[in-house]
N, C-alpha and C positions, 0 to 999 in steps of 0.2 A: 505495501501498500504505500503510493506515494504521500508527505507529508507535506501537507499545507500548510503555511503560516499566515497570522495577518501580524501586522505590524502596527504598534501603538507606541505613540511619541510623544515628549514633553516636547517644545518648544514654543515660543514667546509669540504673542500676535506681532512685533515687530521682525522677528524672522519670517514668520509666514508671509508676512507682507513682502517683504525684501525678494523670497522668494519668486511671490505671486508676479513680481513687477518683472524679477528678469525673466519670467517666462513668457509676461504680455512683449518685453525686447527680442525676443529669442524670434516669438511668433512676428515679430514688423519685420524683422530680418530675412523672414522666408523659411526659417529653420523651426524646426519642430523641435519641442523642449521636451526633456526624460520625464515620461509620467510618473508623478510618485504615489502609489497607492497606500492607505494607513489611517488609521484614527490618529489625532493629535490634542492635545492638553495645554493650556496654557500652564499647569503646574501641577507638580504631583499631587498635592491637596484636590485640587479637580479632579484628578484620574483617580483618586481613591474615593471621592465621592462618587462617580461615574461606575467605577468597577468592585463596588461592594463585593465581603464574602461572600452573601447568598446571592449576588447575580452573577458572581463566577461558579457556584455551587448549581444552579440553574442552566449554563453554558454546559458545563460538564455533564449532566443531566439528560438534557437535548443531545448532546453526541452521543454520550453511551447508551441510553435507554431508547430515542428516536420514539419519544412519545406525540401517537397521532391528532393530538389536541392539547390545547392551553389546560383544559380540564383534567384531562389526564397526567399531566407535566403539573399540575395544582395537587393531584392526590400522590402520585407517587415524591415530589418532594417535602409533602407534607404541609403545605404552605396556604393560607388565601387565597381565594382565586384572585380576587382583588388585586392583591398585591403581585401575585405572578404578573397579572397582565400587565400591571403599570412595570414592572420591570423587564419583559419582554417586551413592550412599547419600546421602553427605553434603549434597552439593548438593541432593536431593530431600526432604531433611527440613529445608531452610532455604525450602524452595516455590521455589527457582530453576531447577527440572527437574522433569517428568512422567516418568513411568512407564509404557506404554501396555504392557500385557501379553497376550499372546493368548489369546484365549478357547480357541481348539481346538488340537490338533497341540502341536505343539513349545510349549514355553512360553518362547517370546520376549520379550525385555524391552525394546521400543523405548524409547529417551531421545527426550522431547520440549520445545523450548524455544518458548513461546510469546511472546515479546516480543521487540524489537529492541533497545531500550538499559536500561542499567543507570544510574539516576539516584542520585548521594551523596549526600548531604547530613550535615554537622557542625555542630553547635549551636555556637556559643560564648559 
């Protein structure tokens, strides 16, 4: 099995804007900027607020147990459904969870994690 990684980093708004400006300059010169995929936070405390131990536990359960619905995820994790929905929604907005919604019948929403590792990079 190929290990897929998600890159999470800590970078200041100033640095992120500078990189955005560099990409804009490259485009203006007819060059293709190097795409960078990942989730970035402004500080380590922001990272800790977003990826709490409970949310990391949900990611692990989704990866290992492949629940078919958020209700099943709630049952497996032993957590309140409302809290699970809140946490999964945040993880989805960060791009760490995909929600696969059924097109027919009951509108079940199955969470999916398409990677095996999260790499954390902190600039010094």
